N, CA, C and O atoms as a Maestro MAE file, in Angstrom:
{
 s_m_m2io_version
 :::
 2.0.0
}

f_m_ct {
 s_m_title
 :::
 protein
 m_atom[340] {
  # First column is atom index #
  i_m_mmod_type
  r_m_x_coord
  r_m_y_coord
  r_m_z_coord
  i_m_residue_number
  s_m_chain_name
  s_m_pdb_residue_name
  s_m_pdb_atom_name
  i_m_atomic_number
  :::
  1 25 -22.944 7.410 -8.268 1 A "MET " " N  " 7
  2 3 -21.967 6.747 -7.436 1 A "MET " " CA " 6
  3 2 -22.390 5.306 -7.152 1 A "MET " " C  " 6
  4 15 -21.546 4.412 -7.093 1 A "MET " " O  " 8
  5 25 -23.663 5.083 -6.979 2 A "ASN " " N  " 7
  6 3 -24.138 3.724 -6.709 2 A "ASN " " CA " 6
  7 2 -23.809 2.778 -7.843 2 A "ASN " " C  " 6
  8 15 -23.493 1.612 -7.606 2 A "ASN " " O  " 8
  9 25 -23.881 3.268 -9.087 3 A "SER " " N  " 7
  10 3 -23.579 2.386 -10.221 3 A "SER " " CA " 6
  11 2 -22.115 1.970 -10.212 3 A "SER " " C  " 6
  12 15 -21.790 0.846 -10.596 3 A "SER " " O  " 8
  13 25 -21.233 2.855 -9.779 4 A "VAL " " N  " 7
  14 3 -19.809 2.516 -9.691 4 A "VAL " " CA " 6
  15 2 -19.587 1.488 -8.592 4 A "VAL " " C  " 6
  16 15 -18.866 0.510 -8.790 4 A "VAL " " O  " 8
  17 25 -20.199 1.703 -7.443 5 A "LEU " " N  " 7
  18 3 -20.034 0.778 -6.324 5 A "LEU " " CA " 6
  19 2 -20.615 -0.596 -6.631 5 A "LEU " " C  " 6
  20 15 -20.062 -1.611 -6.207 5 A "LEU " " O  " 8
  21 25 -21.707 -0.636 -7.351 6 A "GLU " " N  " 7
  22 3 -22.325 -1.919 -7.690 6 A "GLU " " CA " 6
  23 2 -21.467 -2.738 -8.647 6 A "GLU " " C  " 6
  24 15 -21.562 -3.965 -8.665 6 A "GLU " " O  " 8
  25 25 -20.632 -2.073 -9.440 7 A "LYS " " N  " 7
  26 3 -19.754 -2.785 -10.377 7 A "LYS " " CA " 6
  27 2 -18.546 -3.396 -9.677 7 A "LYS " " C  " 6
  28 15 -17.864 -4.248 -10.246 7 A "LYS " " O  " 8
  29 25 -18.280 -2.969 -8.454 8 A "ASN " " N  " 7
  30 3 -17.160 -3.515 -7.693 8 A "ASN " " CA " 6
  31 2 -17.601 -4.835 -7.069 8 A "ASN " " C  " 6
  32 15 -18.483 -4.845 -6.210 8 A "ASN " " O  " 8
  33 25 -16.996 -5.962 -7.493 9 A "PRO " " N  " 7
  34 3 -17.450 -7.263 -6.994 9 A "PRO " " CA " 6
  35 2 -17.220 -7.474 -5.495 9 A "PRO " " C  " 6
  36 15 -17.900 -8.299 -4.884 9 A "PRO " " O  " 8
  37 25 -16.295 -6.761 -4.905 10 A "ASP " " N  " 7
  38 3 -15.997 -6.948 -3.483 10 A "ASP " " CA " 6
  39 2 -16.687 -5.926 -2.587 10 A "ASP " " C  " 6
  40 15 -16.471 -5.921 -1.375 10 A "ASP " " O  " 8
  41 25 -17.503 -5.071 -3.164 11 A "PHE " " N  " 7
  42 3 -18.157 -4.037 -2.364 11 A "PHE " " CA " 6
  43 2 -19.059 -4.640 -1.290 11 A "PHE " " C  " 6
  44 15 -19.109 -4.135 -0.169 11 A "PHE " " O  " 8
  45 25 -19.761 -5.702 -1.620 12 A "GLU " " N  " 7
  46 3 -20.642 -6.344 -0.633 12 A "GLU " " CA " 6
  47 2 -19.833 -6.916 0.533 12 A "GLU " " C  " 6
  48 15 -20.264 -6.844 1.684 12 A "GLU " " O  " 8
  49 25 -18.657 -7.488 0.233 13 A "LYS " " N  " 7
  50 3 -17.800 -8.005 1.311 13 A "LYS " " CA " 6
  51 2 -17.345 -6.865 2.216 13 A "LYS " " C  " 6
  52 15 -17.340 -6.995 3.440 13 A "LYS " " O  " 8
  53 25 -16.964 -5.752 1.603 14 A "ILE " " N  " 7
  54 3 -16.510 -4.602 2.391 14 A "ILE " " CA " 6
  55 2 -17.644 -4.111 3.289 14 A "ILE " " C  " 6
  56 15 -17.424 -3.798 4.458 14 A "ILE " " O  " 8
  57 25 -18.854 -4.045 2.740 15 A "LYS " " N  " 7
  58 3 -20.003 -3.638 3.555 15 A "LYS " " CA " 6
  59 2 -20.236 -4.621 4.699 15 A "LYS " " C  " 6
  60 15 -20.525 -4.215 5.824 15 A "LYS " " O  " 8
  61 25 -20.108 -5.920 4.406 16 A "LEU " " N  " 7
  62 3 -20.295 -6.935 5.441 16 A "LEU " " CA " 6
  63 2 -19.266 -6.765 6.553 16 A "LEU " " C  " 6
  64 15 -19.619 -6.760 7.732 16 A "LEU " " O  " 8
  65 25 -17.996 -6.627 6.182 17 A "TYR " " N  " 7
  66 3 -16.934 -6.487 7.184 17 A "TYR " " CA " 6
  67 2 -17.076 -5.181 7.953 17 A "TYR " " C  " 6
  68 15 -16.791 -5.122 9.149 17 A "TYR " " O  " 8
  69 25 -17.515 -4.142 7.267 18 A "SER " " N  " 7
  70 3 -17.748 -2.874 7.952 18 A "SER " " CA " 6
  71 2 -18.830 -3.038 9.016 18 A "SER " " C  " 6
  72 15 -18.703 -2.516 10.124 18 A "SER " " O  " 8
  73 25 -19.886 -3.760 8.679 19 A "GLY " " N  " 7
  74 3 -20.954 -4.018 9.651 19 A "GLY " " CA " 6
  75 2 -20.468 -4.835 10.828 19 A "GLY " " C  " 6
  76 15 -20.869 -4.596 11.967 19 A "GLY " " O  " 8
  77 25 -19.599 -5.805 10.553 20 A "ILE " " N  " 7
  78 3 -19.048 -6.624 11.638 20 A "ILE " " CA " 6
  79 2 -18.189 -5.767 12.557 20 A "ILE " " C  " 6
  80 15 -18.288 -5.866 13.780 20 A "ILE " " O  " 8
  81 25 -17.342 -4.920 11.962 21 A "LEU " " N  " 7
  82 3 -16.466 -4.074 12.774 21 A "LEU " " CA " 6
  83 2 -17.255 -3.057 13.590 21 A "LEU " " C  " 6
  84 15 -16.842 -2.680 14.687 21 A "LEU " " O  " 8
  85 25 -18.386 -2.615 13.056 22 A "LYS " " N  " 7
  86 3 -19.244 -1.680 13.795 22 A "LYS " " CA " 6
  87 2 -20.187 -2.410 14.748 22 A "LYS " " C  " 6
  88 15 -20.985 -1.785 15.446 22 A "LYS " " O  " 8
  89 25 -20.084 -3.742 14.769 23 A "ARG " " N  " 7
  90 3 -20.916 -4.601 15.601 23 A "ARG " " CA " 6
  91 2 -22.404 -4.493 15.243 23 A "ARG " " C  " 6
  92 15 -23.272 -4.646 16.102 23 A "ARG " " O  " 8
  93 25 -22.681 -4.228 13.962 24 A "GLU " " N  " 7
  94 3 -24.064 -4.179 13.491 24 A "GLU " " CA " 6
  95 2 -24.550 -5.556 13.061 24 A "GLU " " C  " 6
  96 15 -25.754 -5.815 13.058 24 A "GLU " " O  " 8
  97 25 -23.630 -6.437 12.700 25 A "THR " " N  " 7
  98 3 -23.985 -7.781 12.260 25 A "THR " " CA " 6
  99 2 -22.905 -8.763 12.701 25 A "THR " " C  " 6
  100 15 -21.754 -8.378 12.909 25 A "THR " " O  " 8
  101 25 -23.271 -10.002 12.840 26 A "LEU " " N  " 7
  102 3 -22.305 -11.040 13.197 26 A "LEU " " CA " 6
  103 2 -22.234 -12.119 12.122 26 A "LEU " " C  " 6
  104 15 -21.738 -13.217 12.374 26 A "LEU " " O  " 8
  105 25 -22.718 -11.815 10.947 27 A "GLU " " N  " 7
  106 3 -22.789 -12.784 9.865 27 A "GLU " " CA " 6
  107 2 -21.408 -12.976 9.230 27 A "GLU " " C  " 6
  108 15 -20.836 -12.035 8.680 27 A "GLU " " O  " 8
  109 25 -20.886 -14.188 9.308 28 A "LEU " " N  " 7
  110 3 -19.581 -14.498 8.721 28 A "LEU " " CA " 6
  111 2 -19.761 -15.550 7.637 28 A "LEU " " C  " 6
  112 15 -19.945 -16.730 7.934 28 A "LEU " " O  " 8
  113 25 -19.706 -15.127 6.391 29 A "LYS " " N  " 7
  114 3 -19.869 -16.062 5.284 29 A "LYS " " CA " 6
  115 2 -18.546 -16.713 4.899 29 A "LYS " " C  " 6
  116 15 -18.520 -17.848 4.423 29 A "LYS " " O  " 8
  117 25 -17.467 -16.002 5.104 30 A "ASP " " N  " 7
  118 3 -16.144 -16.490 4.719 30 A "ASP " " CA " 6
  119 2 -15.365 -16.903 5.955 30 A "ASP " " C  " 6
  120 15 -15.938 -17.224 6.996 30 A "ASP " " O  " 8
  121 25 -14.077 -16.887 5.821 31 A "ASP " " N  " 7
  122 3 -13.172 -17.218 6.919 31 A "ASP " " CA " 6
  123 2 -13.403 -16.255 8.085 31 A "ASP " " C  " 6
  124 15 -13.392 -15.042 7.877 31 A "ASP " " O  " 8
  125 25 -13.611 -16.753 9.297 32 A "PRO " " N  " 7
  126 3 -13.854 -15.873 10.446 32 A "PRO " " CA " 6
  127 2 -12.687 -14.940 10.762 32 A "PRO " " C  " 6
  128 15 -12.870 -13.949 11.468 32 A "PRO " " O  " 8
  129 25 -11.498 -15.238 10.256 33 A "LYS " " N  " 7
  130 3 -10.341 -14.384 10.525 33 A "LYS " " CA " 6
  131 2 -10.331 -13.136 9.643 33 A "LYS " " C  " 6
  132 15 -9.646 -12.166 9.966 33 A "LYS " " O  " 8
  133 25 -11.070 -13.142 8.548 34 A "LEU " " N  " 7
  134 3 -11.015 -12.027 7.605 34 A "LEU " " CA " 6
  135 2 -11.399 -10.679 8.210 34 A "LEU " " C  " 6
  136 15 -10.707 -9.696 7.945 34 A "LEU " " O  " 8
  137 25 -12.454 -10.580 9.002 35 A "PRO " " N  " 7
  138 3 -12.756 -9.262 9.586 35 A "PRO " " CA " 6
  139 2 -11.622 -8.726 10.457 35 A "PRO " " C  " 6
  140 15 -11.353 -7.525 10.461 35 A "PRO " " O  " 8
  141 25 -10.959 -9.618 11.192 36 A "PHE " " N  " 7
  142 3 -9.834 -9.167 12.006 36 A "PHE " " CA " 6
  143 2 -8.720 -8.632 11.113 36 A "PHE " " C  " 6
  144 15 -8.160 -7.570 11.388 36 A "PHE " " O  " 8
  145 25 -8.396 -9.361 10.045 37 A "LEU " " N  " 7
  146 3 -7.354 -8.900 9.129 37 A "LEU " " CA " 6
  147 2 -7.756 -7.593 8.471 37 A "LEU " " C  " 6
  148 15 -6.921 -6.712 8.267 37 A "LEU " " O  " 8
  149 25 -9.024 -7.467 8.142 38 A "PHE " " N  " 7
  150 3 -9.537 -6.242 7.536 38 A "PHE " " CA " 6
  151 2 -9.376 -5.062 8.488 38 A "PHE " " C  " 6
  152 15 -9.066 -3.951 8.057 38 A "PHE " " O  " 8
  153 25 -9.585 -5.297 9.778 39 A "SER " " N  " 7
  154 3 -9.463 -4.212 10.758 39 A "SER " " CA " 6
  155 2 -8.020 -3.784 10.966 39 A "SER " " C  " 6
  156 15 -7.768 -2.678 11.444 39 A "SER " " O  " 8
  157 25 -7.065 -4.644 10.614 40 A "CYS " " N  " 7
  158 3 -5.648 -4.328 10.788 40 A "CYS " " CA " 6
  159 2 -5.000 -3.790 9.518 40 A "CYS " " C  " 6
  160 15 -3.818 -3.446 9.530 40 A "CYS " " O  " 8
  161 25 -5.742 -3.712 8.439 41 A "ALA " " N  " 7
  162 3 -5.173 -3.253 7.169 41 A "ALA " " CA " 6
  163 2 -4.776 -1.786 7.283 41 A "ALA " " C  " 6
  164 15 -5.520 -0.985 7.849 41 A "ALA " " O  " 8
  165 25 -3.610 -1.427 6.749 42 A "PRO " " N  " 7
  166 3 -3.196 -0.028 6.813 42 A "PRO " " CA " 6
  167 2 -4.113 0.854 5.969 42 A "PRO " " C  " 6
  168 15 -4.586 0.442 4.910 42 A "PRO " " O  " 8
  169 25 -4.353 2.052 6.444 43 A "ILE " " N  " 7
  170 3 -5.223 2.978 5.728 43 A "ILE " " CA " 6
  171 2 -4.514 3.552 4.513 43 A "ILE " " C  " 6
  172 15 -5.136 3.770 3.472 43 A "ILE " " O  " 8
  173 25 -3.228 3.795 4.640 44 A "THR " " N  " 7
  174 3 -2.458 4.334 3.519 44 A "THR " " CA " 6
  175 2 -1.283 3.429 3.221 44 A "THR " " C  " 6
  176 15 -0.939 2.543 4.004 44 A "THR " " O  " 8
  177 25 -0.682 3.667 2.089 45 A "SER " " N  " 7
  178 3 0.491 2.888 1.695 45 A "SER " " CA " 6
  179 2 1.706 3.811 1.638 45 A "SER " " C  " 6
  180 15 2.370 3.918 0.607 45 A "SER " " O  " 8
  181 25 1.984 4.467 2.745 46 A "VAL " " N  " 7
  182 3 3.053 5.457 2.807 46 A "VAL " " CA " 6
  183 2 4.404 4.841 2.451 46 A "VAL " " C  " 6
  184 15 5.187 5.447 1.720 46 A "VAL " " O  " 8
  185 25 4.680 3.643 2.961 47 A "ASP " " N  " 7
  186 3 5.965 3.011 2.657 47 A "ASP " " CA " 6
  187 2 6.129 2.794 1.164 47 A "ASP " " C  " 6
  188 15 7.198 3.039 0.606 47 A "ASP " " O  " 8
  189 25 5.082 2.340 0.530 48 A "CYS " " N  " 7
  190 3 5.121 2.109 -0.914 48 A "CYS " " CA " 6
  191 2 5.329 3.426 -1.658 48 A "CYS " " C  " 6
  192 15 6.103 3.480 -2.614 48 A "CYS " " O  " 8
  193 25 4.653 4.477 -1.235 49 A "GLU " " N  " 7
  194 3 4.798 5.777 -1.878 49 A "GLU " " CA " 6
  195 2 6.225 6.300 -1.734 49 A "GLU " " C  " 6
  196 15 6.752 6.914 -2.662 49 A "GLU " " O  " 8
  197 25 6.850 6.066 -0.594 50 A "ARG " " N  " 7
  198 3 8.235 6.496 -0.402 50 A "ARG " " CA " 6
  199 2 9.177 5.764 -1.345 50 A "ARG " " C  " 6
  200 15 10.101 6.363 -1.897 50 A "ARG " " O  " 8
  201 25 8.944 4.469 -1.531 51 A "VAL " " N  " 7
  202 3 9.785 3.697 -2.448 51 A "VAL " " CA " 6
  203 2 9.646 4.238 -3.860 51 A "VAL " " C  " 6
  204 15 10.647 4.394 -4.559 51 A "VAL " " O  " 8
  205 25 8.423 4.529 -4.295 52 A "PHE " " N  " 7
  206 3 8.227 5.065 -5.636 52 A "PHE " " CA " 6
  207 2 8.915 6.413 -5.800 52 A "PHE " " C  " 6
  208 15 9.463 6.699 -6.865 52 A "PHE " " O  " 8
  209 25 8.896 7.236 -4.772 53 A "THR " " N  " 7
  210 3 9.572 8.528 -4.836 53 A "THR " " CA " 6
  211 2 11.067 8.342 -5.019 53 A "THR " " C  " 6
  212 15 11.692 9.044 -5.813 53 A "THR " " O  " 8
  213 25 11.641 7.397 -4.284 54 A "LYS " " N  " 7
  214 3 13.078 7.144 -4.423 54 A "LYS " " CA " 6
  215 2 13.407 6.555 -5.785 54 A "LYS " " C  " 6
  216 15 14.426 6.903 -6.381 54 A "LYS " " O  " 8
  217 25 12.560 5.670 -6.281 55 A "LEU " " N  " 7
  218 3 12.802 5.104 -7.607 55 A "LEU " " CA " 6
  219 2 12.722 6.176 -8.677 55 A "LEU " " C  " 6
  220 15 13.485 6.149 -9.643 55 A "LEU " " O  " 8
  221 25 11.808 7.116 -8.515 56 A "LYS " " N  " 7
  222 3 11.694 8.199 -9.486 56 A "LYS " " CA " 6
  223 2 12.996 8.992 -9.536 56 A "LYS " " C  " 6
  224 15 13.410 9.440 -10.605 56 A "LYS " " O  " 8
  225 25 13.636 9.166 -8.395 57 A "PHE " " N  " 7
  226 3 14.916 9.865 -8.341 57 A "PHE " " CA " 6
  227 2 15.976 9.113 -9.143 57 A "PHE " " C  " 6
  228 15 16.746 9.722 -9.886 57 A "PHE " " O  " 8
  229 25 16.014 7.790 -8.990 58 A "PHE " " N  " 7
  230 3 17.036 6.997 -9.668 58 A "PHE " " CA " 6
  231 2 16.731 6.776 -11.141 58 A "PHE " " C  " 6
  232 15 17.651 6.619 -11.943 58 A "PHE " " O  " 8
  233 25 15.479 6.762 -11.504 59 A "LEU " " N  " 7
  234 3 15.110 6.447 -12.881 59 A "LEU " " CA " 6
  235 2 14.781 7.680 -13.713 59 A "LEU " " C  " 6
  236 15 14.135 7.565 -14.755 59 A "LEU " " O  " 8
  237 25 15.207 8.836 -13.277 60 A "SER " " N  " 7
  238 3 14.946 10.049 -14.044 60 A "SER " " CA " 6
  239 2 15.782 10.050 -15.324 60 A "SER " " C  " 6
  240 15 16.741 9.287 -15.447 60 A "SER " " O  " 8
  241 25 15.418 10.898 -16.261 61 A "ASN " " N  " 7
  242 3 16.118 10.959 -17.553 61 A "ASN " " CA " 6
  243 2 17.598 11.280 -17.401 61 A "ASN " " C  " 6
  244 15 18.414 10.803 -18.190 61 A "ASN " " O  " 8
  245 25 17.955 12.073 -16.413 62 A "GLN " " N  " 7
  246 3 19.350 12.449 -16.219 62 A "GLN " " CA " 6
  247 2 20.189 11.278 -15.730 62 A "GLN " " C  " 6
  248 15 21.415 11.320 -15.837 62 A "GLN " " O  " 8
  249 25 19.574 10.256 -15.206 63 A "ARG " " N  " 7
  250 3 20.329 9.171 -14.588 63 A "ARG " " CA " 6
  251 2 20.227 7.845 -15.346 63 A "ARG " " C  " 6
  252 15 20.628 6.807 -14.822 63 A "ARG " " O  " 8
  253 25 19.708 7.865 -16.542 64 A "ILE " " N  " 7
  254 3 19.537 6.623 -17.296 64 A "ILE " " CA " 6
  255 2 20.868 5.967 -17.621 64 A "ILE " " C  " 6
  256 15 20.945 4.742 -17.718 64 A "ILE " " O  " 8
  257 25 21.915 6.760 -17.791 65 A "SER " " N  " 7
  258 3 23.205 6.199 -18.208 65 A "SER " " CA " 6
  259 2 24.101 5.808 -17.033 65 A "SER " " C  " 6
  260 15 25.298 5.593 -17.226 65 A "SER " " O  " 8
  261 25 23.559 5.712 -15.841 66 A "LEU " " N  " 7
  262 3 24.375 5.330 -14.689 66 A "LEU " " CA " 6
  263 2 24.806 3.869 -14.783 66 A "LEU " " C  " 6
  264 15 24.080 3.016 -15.293 66 A "LEU " " O  " 8
  265 25 25.992 3.613 -14.281 67 A "THR " " N  " 7
  266 3 26.461 2.227 -14.216 67 A "THR " " CA " 6
  267 2 25.931 1.578 -12.941 67 A "THR " " C  " 6
  268 15 25.404 2.258 -12.060 67 A "THR " " O  " 8
  269 25 26.071 0.288 -12.855 68 A "GLU " " N  " 7
  270 3 25.595 -0.442 -11.678 68 A "GLU " " CA " 6
  271 2 26.318 0.020 -10.415 68 A "GLU " " C  " 6
  272 15 25.701 0.147 -9.358 68 A "GLU " " O  " 8
  273 25 27.615 0.269 -10.520 69 A "ASN " " N  " 7
  274 3 28.380 0.730 -9.350 69 A "ASN " " CA " 6
  275 2 27.910 2.099 -8.875 69 A "ASN " " C  " 6
  276 15 27.824 2.343 -7.671 69 A "ASN " " O  " 8
  277 25 27.604 2.995 -9.816 70 A "HIS " " N  " 7
  278 3 27.112 4.313 -9.421 70 A "HIS " " CA " 6
  279 2 25.761 4.203 -8.704 70 A "HIS " " C  " 6
  280 15 25.508 4.903 -7.724 70 A "HIS " " O  " 8
  281 25 24.915 3.327 -9.201 71 A "VAL " " N  " 7
  282 3 23.610 3.144 -8.558 71 A "VAL " " CA " 6
  283 2 23.785 2.596 -7.142 71 A "VAL " " C  " 6
  284 15 23.115 3.047 -6.213 71 A "VAL " " O  " 8
  285 25 24.679 1.629 -6.980 72 A "LYS " " N  " 7
  286 3 24.941 1.088 -5.638 72 A "LYS " " CA " 6
  287 2 25.443 2.183 -4.705 72 A "LYS " " C  " 6
  288 15 25.002 2.281 -3.560 72 A "LYS " " O  " 8
  289 25 26.371 3.008 -5.199 73 A "ASP " " N  " 7
  290 3 26.888 4.111 -4.381 73 A "ASP " " CA " 6
  291 2 25.772 5.080 -4.000 73 A "ASP " " C  " 6
  292 15 25.707 5.542 -2.861 73 A "ASP " " O  " 8
  293 25 24.898 5.384 -4.956 74 A "MET " " N  " 7
  294 3 23.797 6.305 -4.668 74 A "MET " " CA " 6
  295 2 22.831 5.699 -3.649 74 A "MET " " C  " 6
  296 15 22.312 6.408 -2.786 74 A "MET " " O  " 8
  297 25 22.593 4.400 -3.748 75 A "LEU " " N  " 7
  298 3 21.714 3.744 -2.782 75 A "LEU " " CA " 6
  299 2 22.298 3.798 -1.376 75 A "LEU " " C  " 6
  300 15 21.577 4.017 -0.403 75 A "LEU " " O  " 8
  301 25 23.602 3.597 -1.278 76 A "ILE " " N  " 7
  302 3 24.260 3.675 0.035 76 A "ILE " " CA " 6
  303 2 24.138 5.083 0.597 76 A "ILE " " C  " 6
  304 15 23.840 5.263 1.777 76 A "ILE " " O  " 8
  305 25 24.369 6.085 -0.252 77 A "LEU " " N  " 7
  306 3 24.241 7.471 0.205 77 A "LEU " " CA " 6
  307 2 22.805 7.781 0.632 77 A "LEU " " C  " 6
  308 15 22.580 8.438 1.648 77 A "LEU " " O  " 8
  309 25 21.851 7.307 -0.143 78 A "GLN " " N  " 7
  310 3 20.445 7.540 0.194 78 A "GLN " " CA " 6
  311 2 20.079 6.851 1.503 78 A "GLN " " C  " 6
  312 15 19.397 7.433 2.347 78 A "GLN " " O  " 8
  313 25 20.533 5.614 1.672 79 A "TRP " " N  " 7
  314 3 20.256 4.869 2.899 79 A "TRP " " CA " 6
  315 2 20.852 5.596 4.104 79 A "TRP " " C  " 6
  316 15 20.193 5.746 5.133 79 A "TRP " " O  " 8
  317 25 22.105 6.047 3.970 80 A "ASN " " N  " 7
  318 3 22.743 6.778 5.067 80 A "ASN " " CA " 6
  319 2 21.980 8.057 5.382 80 A "ASN " " C  " 6
  320 15 21.803 8.403 6.550 80 A "ASN " " O  " 8
  321 25 21.534 8.753 4.359 81 A "ASN " " N  " 7
  322 3 20.783 9.987 4.562 81 A "ASN " " CA " 6
  323 2 19.476 9.709 5.311 81 A "ASN " " C  " 6
  324 15 19.095 10.472 6.199 81 A "ASN " " O  " 8
  325 25 18.796 8.625 4.955 82 A "ASP " " N  " 7
  326 3 17.525 8.289 5.609 82 A "ASP " " CA " 6
  327 2 17.714 7.998 7.094 82 A "ASP " " C  " 6
  328 15 16.882 8.385 7.915 82 A "ASP " " O  " 8
  329 25 18.788 7.328 7.435 83 A "TYR " " N  " 7
  330 3 18.977 6.916 8.826 83 A "TYR " " CA " 6
  331 2 19.757 7.925 9.659 83 A "TYR " " C  " 6
  332 15 19.807 7.803 10.883 83 A "TYR " " O  " 8
  333 25 20.356 8.905 9.027 84 A "MET " " N  " 7
  334 3 21.075 9.938 9.773 84 A "MET " " CA " 6
  335 2 20.153 11.091 10.148 84 A "MET " " C  " 6
  336 15 20.448 11.842 11.078 84 A "MET " " O  " 8
  337 25 19.043 11.239 9.436 85 A "THR " " N  " 7
  338 3 18.142 12.363 9.736 85 A "THR " " CA " 6
  339 2 16.995 11.934 10.599 85 A "THR " " C  " 6
  340 15 16.144 12.752 10.946 85 A "THR " " O  " 8
  :::
 }
 m_bond[339] {
  # First column is bond index #
  i_m_from
  i_m_to
  i_m_order
  :::
  1 1 2 1
  2 2 3 1
  3 3 4 2
  4 3 5 1
  5 5 6 1
  6 6 7 1
  7 7 8 2
  8 7 9 1
  9 9 10 1
  10 10 11 1
  11 11 12 2
  12 11 13 1
  13 13 14 1
  14 14 15 1
  15 15 16 2
  16 15 17 1
  17 17 18 1
  18 18 19 1
  19 19 20 2
  20 19 21 1
  21 21 22 1
  22 22 23 1
  23 23 24 2
  24 23 25 1
  25 25 26 1
  26 26 27 1
  27 27 28 2
  28 27 29 1
  29 29 30 1
  30 30 31 1
  31 31 32 2
  32 31 33 1
  33 33 34 1
  34 34 35 1
  35 35 36 2
  36 35 37 1
  37 37 38 1
  38 38 39 1
  39 39 40 2
  40 39 41 1
  41 41 42 1
  42 42 43 1
  43 43 44 2
  44 43 45 1
  45 45 46 1
  46 46 47 1
  47 47 48 2
  48 47 49 1
  49 49 50 1
  50 50 51 1
  51 51 52 2
  52 51 53 1
  53 53 54 1
  54 54 55 1
  55 55 56 2
  56 55 57 1
  57 57 58 1
  58 58 59 1
  59 59 60 2
  60 59 61 1
  61 61 62 1
  62 62 63 1
  63 63 64 2
  64 63 65 1
  65 65 66 1
  66 66 67 1
  67 67 68 2
  68 67 69 1
  69 69 70 1
  70 70 71 1
  71 71 72 2
  72 71 73 1
  73 73 74 1
  74 74 75 1
  75 75 76 2
  76 75 77 1
  77 77 78 1
  78 78 79 1
  79 79 80 2
  80 79 81 1
  81 81 82 1
  82 82 83 1
  83 83 84 2
  84 83 85 1
  85 85 86 1
  86 86 87 1
  87 87 88 2
  88 87 89 1
  89 89 90 1
  90 90 91 1
  91 91 92 2
  92 91 93 1
  93 93 94 1
  94 94 95 1
  95 95 96 2
  96 95 97 1
  97 97 98 1
  98 98 99 1
  99 99 100 2
  100 99 101 1
  101 101 102 1
  102 102 103 1
  103 103 104 2
  104 103 105 1
  105 105 106 1
  106 106 107 1
  107 107 108 2
  108 107 109 1
  109 109 110 1
  110 110 111 1
  111 111 112 2
  112 111 113 1
  113 113 114 1
  114 114 115 1
  115 115 116 2
  116 115 117 1
  117 117 118 1
  118 118 119 1
  119 119 120 2
  120 119 121 1
  121 121 122 1
  122 122 123 1
  123 123 124 2
  124 123 125 1
  125 125 126 1
  126 126 127 1
  127 127 128 2
  128 127 129 1
  129 129 130 1
  130 130 131 1
  131 131 132 2
  132 131 133 1
  133 133 134 1
  134 134 135 1
  135 135 136 2
  136 135 137 1
  137 137 138 1
  138 138 139 1
  139 139 140 2
  140 139 141 1
  141 141 142 1
  142 142 143 1
  143 143 144 2
  144 143 145 1
  145 145 146 1
  146 146 147 1
  147 147 148 2
  148 147 149 1
  149 149 150 1
  150 150 151 1
  151 151 152 2
  152 151 153 1
  153 153 154 1
  154 154 155 1
  155 155 156 2
  156 155 157 1
  157 157 158 1
  158 158 159 1
  159 159 160 2
  160 159 161 1
  161 161 162 1
  162 162 163 1
  163 163 164 2
  164 163 165 1
  165 165 166 1
  166 166 167 1
  167 167 168 2
  168 167 169 1
  169 169 170 1
  170 170 171 1
  171 171 172 2
  172 171 173 1
  173 173 174 1
  174 174 175 1
  175 175 176 2
  176 175 177 1
  177 177 178 1
  178 178 179 1
  179 179 180 2
  180 179 181 1
  181 181 182 1
  182 182 183 1
  183 183 184 2
  184 183 185 1
  185 185 186 1
  186 186 187 1
  187 187 188 2
  188 187 189 1
  189 189 190 1
  190 190 191 1
  191 191 192 2
  192 191 193 1
  193 193 194 1
  194 194 195 1
  195 195 196 2
  196 195 197 1
  197 197 198 1
  198 198 199 1
  199 199 200 2
  200 199 201 1
  201 201 202 1
  202 202 203 1
  203 203 204 2
  204 203 205 1
  205 205 206 1
  206 206 207 1
  207 207 208 2
  208 207 209 1
  209 209 210 1
  210 210 211 1
  211 211 212 2
  212 211 213 1
  213 213 214 1
  214 214 215 1
  215 215 216 2
  216 215 217 1
  217 217 218 1
  218 218 219 1
  219 219 220 2
  220 219 221 1
  221 221 222 1
  222 222 223 1
  223 223 224 2
  224 223 225 1
  225 225 226 1
  226 226 227 1
  227 227 228 2
  228 227 229 1
  229 229 230 1
  230 230 231 1
  231 231 232 2
  232 231 233 1
  233 233 234 1
  234 234 235 1
  235 235 236 2
  236 235 237 1
  237 237 238 1
  238 238 239 1
  239 239 240 2
  240 239 241 1
  241 241 242 1
  242 242 243 1
  243 243 244 2
  244 243 245 1
  245 245 246 1
  246 246 247 1
  247 247 248 2
  248 247 249 1
  249 249 250 1
  250 250 251 1
  251 251 252 2
  252 251 253 1
  253 253 254 1
  254 254 255 1
  255 255 256 2
  256 255 257 1
  257 257 258 1
  258 258 259 1
  259 259 260 2
  260 259 261 1
  261 261 262 1
  262 262 263 1
  263 263 264 2
  264 263 265 1
  265 265 266 1
  266 266 267 1
  267 267 268 2
  268 267 269 1
  269 269 270 1
  270 270 271 1
  271 271 272 2
  272 271 273 1
  273 273 274 1
  274 274 275 1
  275 275 276 2
  276 275 277 1
  277 277 278 1
  278 278 279 1
  279 279 280 2
  280 279 281 1
  281 281 282 1
  282 282 283 1
  283 283 284 2
  284 283 285 1
  285 285 286 1
  286 286 287 1
  287 287 288 2
  288 287 289 1
  289 289 290 1
  290 290 291 1
  291 291 292 2
  292 291 293 1
  293 293 294 1
  294 294 295 1
  295 295 296 2
  296 295 297 1
  297 297 298 1
  298 298 299 1
  299 299 300 2
  300 299 301 1
  301 301 302 1
  302 302 303 1
  303 303 304 2
  304 303 305 1
  305 305 306 1
  306 306 307 1
  307 307 308 2
  308 307 309 1
  309 309 310 1
  310 310 311 1
  311 311 312 2
  312 311 313 1
  313 313 314 1
  314 314 315 1
  315 315 316 2
  316 315 317 1
  317 317 318 1
  318 318 319 1
  319 319 320 2
  320 319 321 1
  321 321 322 1
  322 322 323 1
  323 323 324 2
  324 323 325 1
  325 325 326 1
  326 326 327 1
  327 327 328 2
  328 327 329 1
  329 329 330 1
  330 330 331 1
  331 331 332 2
  332 331 333 1
  333 333 334 1
  334 334 335 1
  335 335 336 2
  336 335 337 1
  337 337 338 1
  338 338 339 1
  339 339 340 2
  :::
 }
}
């Protein structure tokens, strides 16, 4: 595992920011705002995953021959479904 982590060029930065967030070190080599931004980064990309799920629905093999109007109608129906539930 160490060999994989060592090949990641940003691993040292992540370790540095982790130490700052844990208050183990106060060393700031880069922009002082970066640790704050790092602490606010989302842990997961749930919104992105939801978009991919919806795109998979529209781009399935059964729906390749849809016209632009049909896709717009389906998007409206999907949007209404999301906000009605």
